[in-house]
PQR file with spaces between the fields and no chain letter, atoms N, CA, C, O and H, PARSE charges and radii, in Angstrom:
ATOM       1  N    MET     1      76.257   87.010   72.701 -0.4000 1.5000
ATOM       2  CA   MET     1      77.515   87.513   72.188 -0.0000 2.0000
ATOM       3  C    MET     1      78.067   88.557   73.156  0.5500 1.7000
ATOM       4  O    MET     1      77.307   89.328   73.743 -0.5500 1.4000
ATOM       5  N    SER     2      79.354   88.581   73.318 -0.4000 1.5000
ATOM       6  CA   SER     2      79.977   89.552   74.213 -0.0000 2.0000
ATOM       7  C    SER     2      80.634   90.679   73.417  0.5500 1.7000
ATOM       8  O    SER     2      80.739   90.615   72.192 -0.5500 1.4000
ATOM       9  H    SER     2      79.971   87.955   72.842  0.4000 1.0000
ATOM      10  N    CYS     3      81.069   91.697   74.129 -0.4000 1.5000
ATOM      11  CA   CYS     3      81.668   92.884   73.517 -0.0000 2.0000
ATOM      12  C    CYS     3      82.902   92.519   72.689  0.5500 1.7000
ATOM      13  O    CYS     3      83.667   91.621   73.042 -0.5500 1.4000
ATOM      14  H    CYS     3      80.983   91.749   75.124  0.4000 1.0000
ATOM      15  N    LEU     4      83.067   93.224   71.603 -0.4000 1.5000
ATOM      16  CA   LEU     4      84.207   93.003   70.703 -0.0000 2.0000
ATOM      17  C    LEU     4      85.534   93.384   71.345  0.5500 1.7000
ATOM      18  O    LEU     4      86.583   92.878   70.946 -0.5500 1.4000
ATOM      19  H    LEU     4      82.446   93.953   71.316  0.4000 1.0000
ATOM      20  N    TYR     5      85.497   94.275   72.338 -0.4000 1.5000
ATOM      21  CA   TYR     5      86.719   94.770   72.967 -0.0000 2.0000
ATOM      22  C    TYR     5      87.062   94.034   74.259  0.5500 1.7000
ATOM      23  O    TYR     5      88.014   94.401   74.947 -0.5500 1.4000
ATOM      24  H    TYR     5      84.644   94.686   72.661  0.4000 1.0000
ATOM      25  N    LEU     6      86.302   93.009   74.588 -0.4000 1.5000
ATOM      26  CA   LEU     6      86.541   92.208   75.785 -0.0000 2.0000
ATOM      27  C    LEU     6      87.632   91.185   75.483  0.5500 1.7000
ATOM      28  O    LEU     6      87.524   90.413   74.529 -0.5500 1.4000
ATOM      29  H    LEU     6      85.528   92.711   74.028  0.4000 1.0000
ATOM      30  N    THR     7      88.690   91.185   76.310 -0.4000 1.5000
ATOM      31  CA   THR     7      89.809   90.259   76.102 -0.0000 2.0000
ATOM      32  C    THR     7      90.151   89.554   77.408  0.5500 1.7000
ATOM      33  O    THR     7      89.683   89.947   78.477 -0.5500 1.4000
ATOM      34  H    THR     7      88.777   91.812   77.084  0.4000 1.0000
ATOM      35  N    GLY     8      90.959   88.527   77.315 -0.4000 1.5000
ATOM      36  CA   GLY     8      91.450   87.822   78.492 -0.0000 2.0000
ATOM      37  C    GLY     8      90.686   86.554   78.780  0.5500 1.7000
ATOM      38  O    GLY     8      89.535   86.393   78.373 -0.5500 1.4000
ATOM      39  H    GLY     8      91.339   88.208   76.447  0.4000 1.0000
ATOM      40  N    ARG     9      91.334   85.667   79.481 -0.4000 1.5000
ATOM      41  CA   ARG     9      90.711   84.399   79.865 -0.0000 2.0000
ATOM      42  C    ARG     9      90.359   84.414   81.341  0.5500 1.7000
ATOM      43  O    ARG     9      89.184   84.414   81.708 -0.5500 1.4000
ATOM      44  H    ARG     9      92.269   85.797   79.812  0.4000 1.0000
ATOM      45  N    GLN    10      91.376   84.427   82.183 -0.4000 1.5000
ATOM      46  CA   GLN    10      91.130   84.397   83.622 -0.0000 2.0000
ATOM      47  C    GLN    10      90.646   85.753   84.125  0.5500 1.7000
ATOM      48  O    GLN    10      89.722   85.825   84.936 -0.5500 1.4000
ATOM      49  H    GLN    10      92.330   84.427   81.885  0.4000 1.0000
ATOM      50  N    PHE    11      91.261   86.813   83.650 -0.4000 1.5000
ATOM      51  CA   PHE    11      90.870   88.176   84.013 -0.0000 2.0000
ATOM      52  C    PHE    11      90.351   88.855   82.756  0.5500 1.7000
ATOM      53  O    PHE    11      91.080   88.981   81.772 -0.5500 1.4000
ATOM      54  H    PHE    11      92.011   86.755   82.992  0.4000 1.0000
ATOM      55  N    LYS    12      89.115   89.288   82.782 -0.4000 1.5000
ATOM      56  CA   LYS    12      88.521   89.962   81.627 -0.0000 2.0000
ATOM      57  C    LYS    12      88.943   91.421   81.627  0.5500 1.7000
ATOM      58  O    LYS    12      88.862   92.105   82.647 -0.5500 1.4000
ATOM      59  H    LYS    12      88.523   89.186   83.582  0.4000 1.0000
ATOM      60  N    MET    13      89.389   91.884   80.477 -0.4000 1.5000
ATOM      61  CA   MET    13      89.887   93.244   80.340 -0.0000 2.0000
ATOM      62  C    MET    13      89.206   93.941   79.173  0.5500 1.7000
ATOM      63  O    MET    13      88.764   93.304   78.217 -0.5500 1.4000
ATOM      64  H    MET    13      89.455   91.328   79.648  0.4000 1.0000
ATOM      65  N    CYS    14      89.129   95.280   79.272 -0.4000 1.5000
ATOM      66  CA   CYS    14      88.549   96.084   78.200 -0.0000 2.0000
ATOM      67  C    CYS    14      89.676   96.614   77.332  0.5500 1.7000
ATOM      68  O    CYS    14      90.539   97.354   77.805 -0.5500 1.4000
ATOM      69  H    CYS    14      89.488   95.798   80.048  0.4000 1.0000
ATOM      70  N    ASN    15      89.668   96.239   76.073 -0.4000 1.5000
ATOM      71  CA   ASN    15      90.707   96.642   75.140 -0.0000 2.0000
ATOM      72  C    ASN    15      90.443   98.022   74.537  0.5500 1.7000
ATOM      73  O    ASN    15      91.249   98.507   73.743 -0.5500 1.4000
ATOM      74  H    ASN    15      88.967   95.638   75.688  0.4000 1.0000
ATOM      75  N    ALA    16      89.331   98.662   74.897 -0.4000 1.5000
ATOM      76  CA   ALA    16      89.009   99.998   74.395 -0.0000 2.0000
ATOM      77  C    ALA    16      89.564  101.087   75.316  0.5500 1.7000
ATOM      78  O    ALA    16      89.403  102.277   75.042 -0.5500 1.4000
ATOM      79  H    ALA    16      88.676   98.269   75.542  0.4000 1.0000
ATOM      80  N    VAL    17      90.213  100.679   76.402 -0.4000 1.5000
ATOM      81  CA   VAL    17      90.812  101.613   77.359 -0.0000 2.0000
ATOM      82  C    VAL    17      92.320  101.431   77.320  0.5500 1.7000
ATOM      83  O    VAL    17      92.813  100.304   77.284 -0.5500 1.4000
ATOM      84  H    VAL    17      90.343   99.713   76.625  0.4000 1.0000
ATOM      85  N    GLU    18      93.067  102.556   77.327 -0.4000 1.5000
ATOM      86  CA   GLU    18      94.530  102.480   77.345 -0.0000 2.0000
ATOM      87  C    GLU    18      94.994  101.847   78.650  0.5500 1.7000
ATOM      88  O    GLU    18      94.422  102.108   79.708 -0.5500 1.4000
ATOM      89  H    GLU    18      92.667  103.472   77.356  0.4000 1.0000
ATOM      90  N    GLY    19      96.008  101.034   78.579 -0.4000 1.5000
ATOM      91  CA   GLY    19      96.543  100.401   79.771 -0.0000 2.0000
ATOM      92  C    GLY    19      95.808   99.107   80.078  0.5500 1.7000
ATOM      93  O    GLY    19      95.130   98.547   79.217 -0.5500 1.4000
ATOM      94  H    GLY    19      96.473  100.821   77.720  0.4000 1.0000
ATOM      95  N    SER    20      95.946   98.643   81.300 -0.4000 1.5000
ATOM      96  CA   SER    20      95.344   97.383   81.720 -0.0000 2.0000
ATOM      97  C    SER    20      94.154   97.656   82.632  0.5500 1.7000
ATOM      98  O    SER    20      94.325   98.071   83.778 -0.5500 1.4000
ATOM      99  H    SER    20      96.497   99.099   82.000  0.4000 1.0000
ATOM     100  N    LEU    21      92.972   97.427   82.129 -0.4000 1.5000
ATOM     101  CA   LEU    21      91.759   97.631   82.905 -0.0000 2.0000
ATOM     102  C    LEU    21      91.067   96.295   83.098  0.5500 1.7000
ATOM     103  O    LEU    21      90.469   95.751   82.169 -0.5500 1.4000
ATOM     104  H    LEU    21      92.834   97.091   81.197  0.4000 1.0000
ATOM     105  N    VAL    22      91.153   95.766   84.327 -0.4000 1.5000
ATOM     106  CA   VAL    22      90.450   94.535   84.666 -0.0000 2.0000
ATOM     107  C    VAL    22      89.040   94.936   85.070  0.5500 1.7000
ATOM     108  O    VAL    22      88.854   95.779   85.947 -0.5500 1.4000
ATOM     109  H    VAL    22      91.638   96.207   85.082  0.4000 1.0000
ATOM     110  N    LEU    23      88.056   94.335   84.434 -0.4000 1.5000
ATOM     111  CA   LEU    23      86.667   94.714   84.644 -0.0000 2.0000
ATOM     112  C    LEU    23      86.064   94.071   85.892  0.5500 1.7000
ATOM     113  O    LEU    23      86.417   92.951   86.261 -0.5500 1.4000
ATOM     114  H    LEU    23      88.207   93.650   83.721  0.4000 1.0000
ATOM     115  N    SER    24      85.160   94.788   86.526 -0.4000 1.5000
ATOM     116  CA   SER    24      84.473   94.267   87.703 -0.0000 2.0000
ATOM     117  C    SER    24      83.351   93.327   87.271  0.5500 1.7000
ATOM     118  O    SER    24      82.964   93.306   86.103 -0.5500 1.4000
ATOM     119  H    SER    24      84.873   95.698   86.227  0.4000 1.0000
ATOM     120  N    LEU    25      82.839   92.561   88.211 -0.4000 1.5000
ATOM     121  CA   LEU    25      81.720   91.668   87.906 -0.0000 2.0000
ATOM     122  C    LEU    25      80.486   92.457   87.481  0.5500 1.7000
ATOM     123  O    LEU    25      79.736   92.011   86.613 -0.5500 1.4000
ATOM     124  H    LEU    25      83.154   92.578   89.160  0.4000 1.0000
ATOM     125  N    ASP    26      80.270   93.623   88.084 -0.4000 1.5000
ATOM     126  CA   ASP    26      79.134   94.466   87.711 -0.0000 2.0000
ATOM     127  C    ASP    26      79.248   94.928   86.264  0.5500 1.7000
ATOM     128  O    ASP    26      78.266   94.901   85.522 -0.5500 1.4000
ATOM     129  H    ASP    26      80.879   93.985   88.790  0.4000 1.0000
ATOM     130  N    GLU    27      80.440   95.351   85.865 -0.4000 1.5000
ATOM     131  CA   GLU    27      80.647   95.799   84.491 -0.0000 2.0000
ATOM     132  C    GLU    27      80.450   94.641   83.517  0.5500 1.7000
ATOM     133  O    GLU    27      79.815   94.790   82.473 -0.5500 1.4000
ATOM     134  H    GLU    27      81.237   95.374   86.468  0.4000 1.0000
ATOM     135  N    LEU    28      81.004   93.491   83.876 -0.4000 1.5000
ATOM     136  CA   LEU    28      80.884   92.331   82.994 -0.0000 2.0000
ATOM     137  C    LEU    28      79.436   91.906   82.814  0.5500 1.7000
ATOM     138  O    LEU    28      78.988   91.686   81.689 -0.5500 1.4000
ATOM     139  H    LEU    28      81.520   93.370   84.723  0.4000 1.0000
ATOM     140  N    SER    29      78.708   91.790   83.907 -0.4000 1.5000
ATOM     141  CA   SER    29      77.324   91.320   83.806 -0.0000 2.0000
ATOM     142  C    SER    29      76.399   92.399   83.281  0.5500 1.7000
ATOM     143  O    SER    29      75.371   92.095   82.674 -0.5500 1.4000
ATOM     144  H    SER    29      79.072   91.969   84.821  0.4000 1.0000
ATOM     145  N    GLY    30      76.756   93.672   83.509 -0.4000 1.5000
ATOM     146  CA   GLY    30      75.901   94.766   83.066 -0.0000 2.0000
ATOM     147  C    GLY    30      75.864   94.958   81.566  0.5500 1.7000
ATOM     148  O    GLY    30      74.794   95.166   80.993 -0.5500 1.4000
ATOM     149  H    GLY    30      77.591   93.919   84.001  0.4000 1.0000
ATOM     150  N    LYS    31      77.007   94.893   80.928 -0.4000 1.5000
ATOM     151  CA   LYS    31      77.057   95.163   79.492 -0.0000 2.0000
ATOM     152  C    LYS    31      77.977   94.201   78.733  0.5500 1.7000
ATOM     153  O    LYS    31      77.578   93.624   77.722 -0.5500 1.4000
ATOM     154  H    LYS    31      77.876   94.724   81.394  0.4000 1.0000
ATOM     155  N    CYS    32      79.185   94.035   79.215 -0.4000 1.5000
ATOM     156  CA   CYS    32      80.242   93.362   78.465 -0.0000 2.0000
ATOM     157  C    CYS    32      79.885   91.964   77.964  0.5500 1.7000
ATOM     158  O    CYS    32      80.218   91.599   76.836 -0.5500 1.4000
ATOM     159  H    CYS    32      79.510   94.504   80.036  0.4000 1.0000
ATOM     160  N    LEU    33      79.221   91.201   78.787 -0.4000 1.5000
ATOM     161  CA   LEU    33      78.907   89.812   78.423 -0.0000 2.0000
ATOM     162  C    LEU    33      77.513   89.640   77.844  0.5500 1.7000
ATOM     163  O    LEU    33      77.098   88.520   77.546 -0.5500 1.4000
ATOM     164  H    LEU    33      78.950   91.498   79.703  0.4000 1.0000
ATOM     165  N    SER    34      76.791   90.734   77.684 -0.4000 1.5000
ATOM     166  CA   SER    34      75.412   90.634   77.186 -0.0000 2.0000
ATOM     167  C    SER    34      75.335   91.014   75.707  0.5500 1.7000
ATOM     168  O    SER    34      76.310   91.473   75.112 -0.5500 1.4000
ATOM     169  H    SER    34      77.128   91.644   77.927  0.4000 1.0000
ATOM     170  N    ASP    35      74.178   90.815   75.149 -0.4000 1.5000
ATOM     171  CA   ASP    35      73.944   91.229   73.762 -0.0000 2.0000
ATOM     172  C    ASP    35      73.787   92.738   73.649  0.5500 1.7000
ATOM     173  O    ASP    35      73.708   93.274   72.543 -0.5500 1.4000
ATOM     174  H    ASP    35      73.386   90.442   75.633  0.4000 1.0000
ATOM     175  N    GLN    36      73.741   93.422   74.777 -0.4000 1.5000
ATOM     176  CA   GLN    36      73.562   94.870   74.812 -0.0000 2.0000
ATOM     177  C    GLN    36      74.891   95.623   74.968  0.5500 1.7000
ATOM     178  O    GLN    36      74.889   96.786   75.373 -0.5500 1.4000
ATOM     179  H    GLN    36      73.805   92.987   75.675  0.4000 1.0000
ATOM     180  N    TYR    37      76.004   94.992   74.660 -0.4000 1.5000
ATOM     181  CA   TYR    37      77.310   95.626   74.848 -0.0000 2.0000
ATOM     182  C    TYR    37      77.449   96.919   74.064  0.5500 1.7000
ATOM     183  O    TYR    37      78.219   97.795   74.457 -0.5500 1.4000
ATOM     184  H    TYR    37      76.006   94.048   74.331  0.4000 1.0000
ATOM     185  N    HIS    38      76.727   97.055   72.975 -0.4000 1.5000
ATOM     186  CA   HIS    38      76.857   98.246   72.122 -0.0000 2.0000
ATOM     187  C    HIS    38      76.308   99.511   72.772  0.5500 1.7000
ATOM     188  O    HIS    38      76.540  100.598   72.243 -0.5500 1.4000
ATOM     189  H    HIS    38      76.101   96.344   72.656  0.4000 1.0000
ATOM     190  N    ILE    39      75.591   99.425   73.894 -0.4000 1.5000
ATOM     191  CA   ILE    39      75.105  100.629   74.564 -0.0000 2.0000
ATOM     192  C    ILE    39      76.068  101.104   75.663  0.5500 1.7000
ATOM     193  O    ILE    39      75.790  102.090   76.345 -0.5500 1.4000
ATOM     194  H    ILE    39      75.402   98.542   74.323  0.4000 1.0000
ATOM     195  N    CYS    40      77.172  100.419   75.829 -0.4000 1.5000
ATOM     196  CA   CYS    40      78.210  100.825   76.779 -0.0000 2.0000
ATOM     197  C    CYS    40      78.861  102.120   76.281  0.5500 1.7000
ATOM     198  O    CYS    40      79.175  102.251   75.097 -0.5500 1.4000
ATOM     199  H    CYS    40      77.397   99.618   75.275  0.4000 1.0000
ATOM     200  N    LYS    41      79.060  103.070   77.196 -0.4000 1.5000
ATOM     201  CA   LYS    41      79.646  104.353   76.809 -0.0000 2.0000
ATOM     202  C    LYS    41      81.082  104.213   76.302  0.5500 1.7000
ATOM     203  O    LYS    41      81.493  104.945   75.402 -0.5500 1.4000
ATOM     204  H    LYS    41      78.805  102.963   78.157  0.4000 1.0000
ATOM     205  N    ILE    42      81.841  103.285   76.868 -0.4000 1.5000
ATOM     206  CA   ILE    42      83.210  103.048   76.383 -0.0000 2.0000
ATOM     207  C    ILE    42      83.161  102.515   74.954  0.5500 1.7000
ATOM     208  O    ILE    42      83.885  102.999   74.085 -0.5500 1.4000
ATOM     209  H    ILE    42      81.506  102.690   77.599  0.4000 1.0000
ATOM     210  N    TYR    43      82.318  101.532   74.712 -0.4000 1.5000
ATOM     211  CA   TYR    43      82.189  100.955   73.378 -0.0000 2.0000
ATOM     212  C    TYR    43      81.793  102.030   72.371  0.5500 1.7000
ATOM     213  O    TYR    43      82.396  102.136   71.303 -0.5500 1.4000
ATOM     214  H    TYR    43      81.730  101.138   75.418  0.4000 1.0000
ATOM     215  N    GLN    44      80.791  102.819   72.704 -0.4000 1.5000
ATOM     216  CA   GLN    44      80.300  103.851   71.789 -0.0000 2.0000
ATOM     217  C    GLN    44      81.381  104.868   71.454  0.5500 1.7000
ATOM     218  O    GLN    44      81.553  105.249   70.296 -0.5500 1.4000
ATOM     219  H    GLN    44      80.300  102.733   73.572  0.4000 1.0000
ATOM     220  N    ARG    45      82.104  105.303   72.475 -0.4000 1.5000
ATOM     221  CA   ARG    45      83.141  106.315   72.238 -0.0000 2.0000
ATOM     222  C    ARG    45      84.292  105.752   71.413  0.5500 1.7000
ATOM     223  O    ARG    45      84.746  106.392   70.465 -0.5500 1.4000
ATOM     224  H    ARG    45      81.964  104.994   73.416  0.4000 1.0000
ATOM     225  N    TYR    46      84.761  104.576   71.762 -0.4000 1.5000
ATOM     226  CA   TYR    46      85.862  103.970   71.012 -0.0000 2.0000
ATOM     227  C    TYR    46      85.443  103.699   69.570  0.5500 1.7000
ATOM     228  O    TYR    46      86.206  103.948   68.637 -0.5500 1.4000
ATOM     229  H    TYR    46      84.392  104.056   72.532  0.4000 1.0000
ATOM     230  N    HIS    47      84.242  103.193   69.399 -0.4000 1.5000
ATOM     231  CA   HIS    47      83.741  102.871   68.062 -0.0000 2.0000
ATOM     232  C    HIS    47      83.589  104.136   67.213  0.5500 1.7000
ATOM     233  O    HIS    47      83.884  104.118   66.018 -0.5500 1.4000
ATOM     234  H    HIS    47      83.623  102.991   70.158  0.4000 1.0000
ATOM     235  N    ALA    48      83.133  105.227   67.821 -0.4000 1.5000
ATOM     236  CA   ALA    48      82.920  106.482   67.090 -0.0000 2.0000
ATOM     237  C    ALA    48      84.225  107.192   66.743  0.5500 1.7000
ATOM     238  O    ALA    48      84.385  107.696   65.631 -0.5500 1.4000
ATOM     239  H    ALA    48      82.893  105.242   68.792  0.4000 1.0000
ATOM     240  N    LYS    49      85.161  107.233   67.696 -0.4000 1.5000
ATOM     241  CA   LYS    49      86.399  107.990   67.500 -0.0000 2.0000
ATOM     242  C    LYS    49      87.572  107.146   67.045  0.5500 1.7000
ATOM     243  O    LYS    49      88.538  107.669   66.488 -0.5500 1.4000
ATOM     244  H    LYS    49      85.031  106.824   68.600  0.4000 1.0000
ATOM     245  N    GLY    50      87.496  105.843   67.276 -0.4000 1.5000
ATOM     246  CA   GLY    50      88.590  104.967   66.879 -0.0000 2.0000
ATOM     247  C    GLY    50      89.833  105.132   67.737  0.5500 1.7000
ATOM     248  O    GLY    50      90.928  104.732   67.340 -0.5500 1.4000
ATOM     249  H    GLY    50      86.712  105.418   67.728  0.4000 1.0000
ATOM     250  N    MET    51      89.662  105.720   68.911 -0.4000 1.5000
ATOM     251  CA   MET    51      90.787  105.936   69.824 -0.0000 2.0000
ATOM     252  C    MET    51      90.478  105.316   71.178  0.5500 1.7000
ATOM     253  O    MET    51      89.341  105.361   71.648 -0.5500 1.4000
ATOM     254  H    MET    51      88.773  106.045   69.233  0.4000 1.0000
ATOM     255  N    LYS    52      91.499  104.736   71.802 -0.4000 1.5000
ATOM     256  CA   LYS    52      91.317  104.179   73.135 -0.0000 2.0000
ATOM     257  C    LYS    52      91.104  105.306   74.145  0.5500 1.7000
ATOM     258  O    LYS    52      91.641  106.404   74.000 -0.5500 1.4000
ATOM     259  H    LYS    52      92.422  104.698   71.420  0.4000 1.0000
ATOM     260  N    ILE    53      90.312  105.008   75.162 -0.4000 1.5000
ATOM     261  CA   ILE    53      90.015  105.980   76.211 -0.0000 2.0000
ATOM     262  C    ILE    53      91.149  105.960   77.230  0.5500 1.7000
ATOM     263  O    ILE    53      91.557  104.885   77.671 -0.5500 1.4000
ATOM     264  H    ILE    53      89.875  104.116   75.280  0.4000 1.0000
ATOM     265  N    PRO    54      91.666  107.131   77.612 -0.5600 1.5000
ATOM     266  CA   PRO    54      92.722  107.165   78.621  0.2800 2.0000
ATOM     267  C    PRO    54      92.232  106.558   79.944  0.5500 1.7000
ATOM     268  O    PRO    54      91.102  106.804   80.367 -0.5500 1.4000
ATOM     269  N    LEU    55      93.082  105.774   80.581 -0.4000 1.5000
ATOM     270  CA   LEU    55      92.725  105.107   81.824 -0.0000 2.0000
ATOM     271  C    LEU    55      92.310  106.104   82.900  0.5500 1.7000
ATOM     272  O    LEU    55      91.380  105.833   83.660 -0.5500 1.4000
ATOM     273  H    LEU    55      93.999  105.574   80.238  0.4000 1.0000
ATOM     274  N    ILE    56      92.976  107.244   82.978 -0.4000 1.5000
ATOM     275  CA   ILE    56      92.644  108.247   83.995 -0.0000 2.0000
ATOM     276  C    ILE    56      91.221  108.764   83.799  0.5500 1.7000
ATOM     277  O    ILE    56      90.526  109.044   84.775 -0.5500 1.4000
ATOM     278  H    ILE    56      93.731  107.464   82.360  0.4000 1.0000
ATOM     279  N    GLU    57      90.791  108.889   82.571 -0.4000 1.5000
ATOM     280  CA   GLU    57      89.431  109.350   82.305 -0.0000 2.0000
ATOM     281  C    GLU    57      88.410  108.292   82.743  0.5500 1.7000
ATOM     282  O    GLU    57      87.361  108.620   83.296 -0.5500 1.4000
ATOM     283  H    GLU    57      91.355  108.661   81.778  0.4000 1.0000
ATOM     284  N    TYR    58      88.727  107.055   82.492 -0.4000 1.5000
ATOM     285  CA   TYR    58      87.861  105.969   82.955 -0.0000 2.0000
ATOM     286  C    TYR    58      87.771  105.988   84.475  0.5500 1.7000
ATOM     287  O    TYR    58      86.681  105.863   85.034 -0.5500 1.4000
ATOM     288  H    TYR    58      89.579  106.789   82.042  0.4000 1.0000
ATOM     289  N    GLN    59      88.913  106.144   85.151 -0.4000 1.5000
ATOM     290  CA   GLN    59      88.945  106.123   86.607 -0.0000 2.0000
ATOM     291  C    GLN    59      88.171  107.290   87.209  0.5500 1.7000
ATOM     292  O    GLN    59      87.612  107.165   88.298 -0.5500 1.4000
ATOM     293  H    GLN    59      89.798  106.245   84.697  0.4000 1.0000
ATOM     294  N    ARG    60      88.133  108.405   86.523 -0.4000 1.5000
ATOM     295  CA   ARG    60      87.370  109.561   87.005 -0.0000 2.0000
ATOM     296  C    ARG    60      85.870  109.372   86.803  0.5500 1.7000
ATOM     297  O    ARG    60      85.067  110.131   87.345 -0.5500 1.4000
ATOM     298  H    ARG    60      88.588  108.507   85.638  0.4000 1.0000
ATOM     299  N    GLY    61      85.495  108.364   86.027 -0.4000 1.5000
ATOM     300  CA   GLY    61      84.093  108.082   85.834 -0.0000 2.0000
ATOM     301  C    GLY    61      83.419  108.963   84.798  0.5500 1.7000
ATOM     302  O    GLY    61      82.196  109.101   84.795 -0.5500 1.4000
ATOM     303  H    GLY    61      86.148  107.747   85.587  0.4000 1.0000
ATOM     304  N    LEU    62      84.215  109.559   83.915 -0.4000 1.5000
ATOM     305  CA   LEU    62      83.636  110.468   82.925 -0.0000 2.0000
ATOM     306  C    LEU    62      82.946  109.731   81.782  0.5500 1.7000
ATOM     307  O    LEU    62      82.078  110.288   81.110 -0.5500 1.4000
ATOM     308  H    LEU    62      85.208  109.447   83.917  0.4000 1.0000
ATOM     309  N    THR    63      83.333  108.490   81.567 -0.4000 1.5000
ATOM     310  CA   THR    63      82.758  107.783   80.423 -0.0000 2.0000
ATOM     311  C    THR    63      82.045  106.509   80.812  0.5500 1.7000
ATOM     312  O    THR    63      81.315  105.939   80.001 -0.5500 1.4000
ATOM     313  H    THR    63      84.038  108.037   82.113  0.4000 1.0000
ATOM     314  N    VAL    64      82.238  106.048   82.034 -0.4000 1.5000
ATOM     315  CA   VAL    64      81.713  104.751   82.416 -0.0000 2.0000
ATOM     316  C    VAL    64      80.998  104.840   83.767  0.5500 1.7000
ATOM     317  O    VAL    64      80.731  105.923   84.286 -0.5500 1.4000
ATOM     318  H    VAL    64      82.830  106.511   82.694  0.4000 1.0000
ATOM     319  N    ASN    65      80.707  103.682   84.303 -0.4000 1.5000
ATOM     320  CA   ASN    65      80.056  103.524   85.591 -0.0000 2.0000
ATOM     321  C    ASN    65      78.681  104.150   85.615  0.5500 1.7000
ATOM     322  O    ASN    65      78.178  104.517   86.677 -0.5500 1.4000
ATOM     323  H    ASN    65      80.924  102.801   83.881  0.4000 1.0000
ATOM     324  N    LYS    66      78.076  104.274   84.464 -0.4000 1.5000
ATOM     325  CA   LYS    66      76.732  104.802   84.378 -0.0000 2.0000
ATOM     326  C    LYS    66      75.869  103.770   83.685  0.5500 1.7000
ATOM     327  O    LYS    66      75.150  104.073   82.733 -0.5500 1.4000
ATOM     328  H    LYS    66      78.484  103.976   83.601  0.4000 1.0000
ATOM     329  N    PHE    67      75.952  102.535   84.183 -0.4000 1.5000
ATOM     330  CA   PHE    67      75.188  101.443   83.598 -0.0000 2.0000
ATOM     331  C    PHE    67      73.763  101.709   83.880  0.5500 1.7000
ATOM     332  O    PHE    67      72.899  100.926   83.487 -0.5500 1.4000
ATOM     333  H    PHE    67      76.536  102.289   84.957  0.4000 1.0000
């Protein structure tokens, strides 16, 4: 099973981040497409707060890229 916030067909995107975030292959294979998607920091934060993460915060690496 893949992450609940994963969207798109040709380009996979994270719907838990504000704006358009096309995910890298590392992100997809690391968490998004696995049964372990619930340990992703973006998923945890969005699920806990119910708010999308600002794109600038994602780009700064404050919530992600720590697979």
